[in-house]
C-alpha positions in Angstrom: 48.3 66.9 -21.4 46.4 68.1 -18.3 46.0 66.8 -14.8 42.2 66.9 -15.1 41.1 66.3 -18.6 37.7 66.7 -20.0 35.3 66.8 -18.8 32.6 65.4 -21.3 33.3 62.0 -22.8 31.1 61.1 -25.8 29.7 57.6 -25.1 30.7 55.1 -27.8 27.7 53.0 -28.7 28.2 49.4 -29.9 25.7 46.6 -30.4 26.9 43.5 -32.2 26.6 39.7 -31.9 29.4 37.1 -31.6 31.8 37.3 -34.5 31.3 34.6 -37.1 34.2 35.5 -39.3 37.1 37.9 -39.4 35.0 40.4 -41.3 32.4 40.4 -38.4 35.0 41.0 -35.7 35.6 44.3 -33.9 39.1 44.6 -32.5 39.8 46.7 -29.4 42.9 48.5 -28.2 42.8 50.5 -25.0 45.4 52.4 -22.9 46.5 55.6 -21.3 48.0 58.7 -22.7 48.2 62.5 -22.1 46.9 62.1 -18.6 43.7 60.3 -19.8 42.7 57.2 -21.6 42.4 56.1 -25.2 40.2 53.6 -26.9 40.5 52.3 -30.5 38.0 50.0 -32.3 38.4 48.7 -35.8 37.4 46.0 -38.2 39.5 44.3 -40.8 38.8 41.9 -43.7 42.3 40.5 -43.6 44.4 39.1 -40.7 46.4 41.7 -38.9 49.1 41.8 -36.2 47.1 43.5 -33.4 50.1 43.5 -31.0 52.3 45.3 -33.5 49.6 47.8 -34.2 49.1 48.4 -30.5 52.9 48.9 -30.0 53.1 51.4 -32.8 50.1 53.3 -31.7 51.5 53.6 -28.2 54.8 54.9 -29.7 52.9 57.5 -31.8 51.1 58.8 -28.7 54.3 58.9 -26.7 55.9 61.0 -29.4 53.0 63.4 -29.5 53.1 63.8 -25.7 56.8 64.3 -25.8 56.3 67.1 -28.4 53.3 68.9 -26.9 52.9 68.3 -23.2 53.2 71.1 -20.6 53.6 68.5 -17.9 56.8 66.9 -19.3 59.7 69.3 -18.6 61.7 67.9 -21.4 58.9 68.1 -24.1 59.5 70.3 -27.1 56.8 72.7 -25.9 58.1 72.9 -22.4 61.6 73.7 -23.7 60.1 76.4 -25.9 58.2 77.8 -23.0 61.2 77.9 -20.7 63.4 79.5 -23.2 63.9 83.2 -23.0 65.1 83.3 -26.6 63.0 85.4 -29.0 64.8 84.1 -32.1 63.4 81.2 -34.2 63.6 77.9 -32.4 63.7 74.7 -34.4 60.9 72.2 -33.6 59.4 69.1 -35.1 57.2 69.4 -38.2 54.3 68.1 -36.0 54.6 70.8 -33.5 54.9 73.4 -36.2 51.8 72.1 -37.8 49.7 72.1 -34.6 50.8 75.7 -33.8 50.0 76.8 -37.3 46.5 75.1 -37.1 46.0 76.9 -33.7 47.0 80.2 -35.2 44.5 79.9 -38.0 41.6 79.2 -35.7 42.8 82.0 -33.4 42.5 84.5 -36.3 39.2 83.1 -37.4 37.7 83.3 -33.9 39.2 86.8 -33.1 41.4 85.4 -30.3 38.8 83.4 -28.5 41.0 80.4 -29.1 44.6 81.3 -28.1 47.4 78.9 -27.3 49.4 81.7 -25.6 46.9 81.4 -22.8 49.3 79.3 -20.8 50.2 81.9 -18.2 46.5 82.4 -17.3 45.8 78.6 -17.3 48.6 78.2 -14.8 47.5 81.2 -12.8 44.1 79.7 -12.3 45.5 76.2 -11.4 44.4 74.3 -14.5 48.0 73.7 -15.9 51.0 72.1 -14.2 50.5 74.4 -11.2 48.1 73.5 -8.4 44.9 75.5 -7.7 45.7 78.9 -6.3 45.4 79.4 -2.6 43.5 82.7 -3.3 41.6 83.9 -6.3 43.8 86.1 -8.5 43.2 89.8 -8.2 42.6 92.0 -11.3 46.1 93.4 -11.0 47.7 90.0 -11.1 45.4 89.0 -14.0 46.4 92.1 -15.9 50.0 91.4 -15.2 49.8 87.9 -16.8 47.6 89.1 -19.7 50.4 91.2 -21.1 52.0 88.0 -22.3 48.8 86.5 -23.8 47.8 87.1 -27.4 48.2 84.8 -30.5 50.0 87.5 -32.3 52.9 87.1 -29.9 54.1 84.0 -31.6 55.0 83.1 -35.2 55.4 79.8 -37.0 57.5 78.7 -40.0 57.9 75.5 -42.0 61.2 76.2 -43.7 62.6 74.8 -41.4 59.9 73.9 -38.9 60.3 76.5 -36.2 58.4 78.9 -33.9 59.3 82.1 -32.2 58.0 84.3 -29.4 57.9 88.1 -29.4 58.6 88.3 -25.6 60.7 86.1 -23.5 57.8 85.4 -21.1 55.3 84.2 -23.8 54.3 80.6 -23.2 51.9 78.2 -24.9 49.4 75.6 -23.9 48.2 73.1 -26.5 45.8 71.2 -24.3 42.8 72.3 -26.4 44.2 71.0 -29.7 46.9 68.3 -29.0 44.6 65.5 -28.0 42.7 66.0 -31.2 45.9 66.0 -33.1 46.9 62.7 -31.4 43.6 61.2 -32.5 44.4 62.3 -36.1 47.8 60.8 -36.0 46.5 57.4 -34.8 43.8 57.5 -37.4 46.2 58.3 -40.2 48.5 55.5 -39.0 45.6 53.0 -39.2 44.8 54.2 -42.7 48.4 53.7 -43.8 48.1 50.1 -42.6 44.9 49.5 -44.6 42.7 49.6 -41.6 40.1 51.9 -43.1 37.2 51.2 -40.8 38.0 52.4 -37.3 37.0 54.7 -34.4 39.8 56.4 -32.4 39.1 58.2 -29.1 41.4 60.0 -26.7 39.8 61.6 -23.6 36.5 62.1 -25.3 37.8 63.4 -28.6 37.3 61.0 -31.5 37.6 60.4 -35.2 35.6 57.9 -37.2 36.8 56.4 -40.5 34.7 54.3 -42.8 32.0 52.2 -41.3 31.4 49.6 -38.6 30.4 46.7 -40.9 27.7 48.3 -43.1 26.7 51.2 -40.8 28.2 54.5 -39.8 29.8 54.6 -36.4 27.3 55.5 -33.8 28.4 57.7 -30.9 26.6 59.5 -28.1 26.9 63.0 -26.6 26.8 62.8 -22.8 23.9 64.6 -21.0 24.8 67.4 -18.6 22.9 65.8 -15.7 23.0 62.4 -14.1 19.4 61.5 -14.7 20.0 60.9 -18.4 23.1 59.3 -19.7 23.0 60.2 -23.4 21.8 63.5 -24.7 22.0 62.7 -28.4 23.1 59.9 -30.7 24.9 60.9 -33.9 26.3 59.0 -36.9 29.9 59.6 -38.0 31.6 58.5 -41.2 35.1 60.0 -42.0 34.4 62.8 -39.5 35.8 63.9 -36.1 34.1 65.0 -33.0 35.2 66.9 -29.9 33.3 68.3 -26.9 34.2 71.2 -24.5 32.4 72.0 -21.3 32.8 72.3 -17.6 30.7 69.4 -16.2 33.6 68.1 -14.1 36.7 70.2 -14.7 36.3 73.1 -12.3 36.9 74.2 -8.7 34.7 76.1 -6.2 35.7 78.8 -3.8 33.3 80.5 -1.5 30.4 79.1 -3.4 31.6 80.4 -6.7 32.3 77.9 -9.5 35.4 78.5 -11.6 35.5 76.7 -15.0 38.7 75.3 -16.5 37.9 77.3 -19.7 39.7 80.7 -19.6 38.7 83.6 -21.8 41.9 84.9 -23.2 40.5 88.4 -23.5 39.3 88.8 -19.9 41.9 86.5 -18.3 39.2 84.9 -16.2 37.2 81.6 -16.3 34.0 81.8 -18.5 30.8 82.5 -16.6 28.0 82.1 -19.2 25.4 79.4 -19.3 26.8 77.2 -22.1 27.1 73.8 -20.5 28.8 72.1 -23.4 29.6 72.5 -27.1 30.2 69.6 -29.5 31.9 70.2 -32.8 32.1 67.8 -35.8 34.7 68.5 -38.4 37.0 66.7 -40.8 40.0 66.5 -38.4 39.9 66.0 -34.7 42.4 68.9 -34.2 39.9 71.2 -35.8 37.0 69.9 -33.8 39.0 70.2 -30.6 40.1 73.8 -31.1 36.7 75.0 -32.5 34.9 73.4 -29.5 37.1 75.5 -27.1 36.7 78.7 -29.1 32.9 78.4 -29.1 32.9 77.4 -25.4 34.7 80.6 -24.7 32.3 82.7 -26.8 29.1 81.4 -25.1 25.8 80.3 -26.6 24.7 83.4 -28.6 28.0 84.4 -30.0 29.1 80.8 -30.4 26.0 79.8 -32.4 26.4 82.9 -34.6 30.0 82.1 -35.2 29.2 78.5 -36.1 26.4 79.5 -38.5 28.6 82.1 -40.2 31.4 79.5 -40.7 28.9 76.7 -41.6 30.3 74.5 -38.8 28.6 71.3 -37.5 27.9 72.4 -33.9 25.7 71.1 -31.1 25.1 73.3 -27.9 23.7 72.4 -24.6 22.7 75.5 -22.7 21.8 75.8 -19.0 18.4 77.3 -18.5 16.6 78.3 -15.2 14.9 74.9 -14.8 16.3 72.7 -17.5 18.7 72.5 -20.5 18.1 73.8 -24.0 19.6 72.2 -27.1 20.7 74.3 -30.1 22.5 73.1 -33.2 23.4 74.3 -36.7 21.7 73.1 -39.8 24.9 71.3 -40.8 24.8 69.3 -37.6 21.2 68.2 -38.0 22.0 65.6 -40.6 24.2 63.8 -38.2 21.6 63.1 -35.6 20.6 59.4 -35.5 16.8 59.0 -35.9 15.4 56.1 -34.0 18.6 54.2 -33.3 
């Protein structure tokens, strides 16, 4: 979905001995998709055709990419973006679903999450366009901002379709499409009876069932190189996504410009929130909420998370070190002593 994808990759933690039976074996499928990598781990009590599953998973991810990528000119989203038509445009049910999910989170976050941010993402060089040769002026930013705002698009399911209110409105699904891809793969595995699995794409993941008799154990990366893992958490039928600017940024004249753009200011965020991890039922939700809270910053973001009873973990940059904050709902996920 992006040239440089996130960013902060949760570390998947596994410790197991040699398999003695099919019930004790962990199967692995790895590959590339959406400009990043994916990793799938699962167990099964019955023999399965891993090659067929791998082929079908790759097909699923290829379809999602063809629907939602801004880097593929022929994708559904790219065709919608390039169209100057302000009438309803028929799209796949998947694309309509993702746009609708995005709109719901946009409303809940008062526009801090906004898929119509595409013009600003491209302006700052974090979309299909390269990094700008000069930092955009306020006049240029204001010019692009007039086409940004989640209320500038609508979605319908009868039939699946979306419409824009101005010909120059364009969308970027980078902050939700990877999560949706994770959900699609997880749902496929469930349909095949593979109930115990962990699906990860570019750091966004979804855990179903258990790894043998234990919850899946994953780690949140630390914001500095001296420590690899900031926190270990347990997941069972939950999804997790992290947003932050550890690696996805550029510097100009000593100023660091984050890949995360605030839709309301039109500029990269400048607060001291290093990363935010969100755990939710679906990975699409986790993905979008993580971006929304990342835009808000630590104080507003934590208040938003508490108000909506979200499972959220924040790493905040201090003067000399990093501070960790999390909601009561997240505390129960933290692995004690593992």
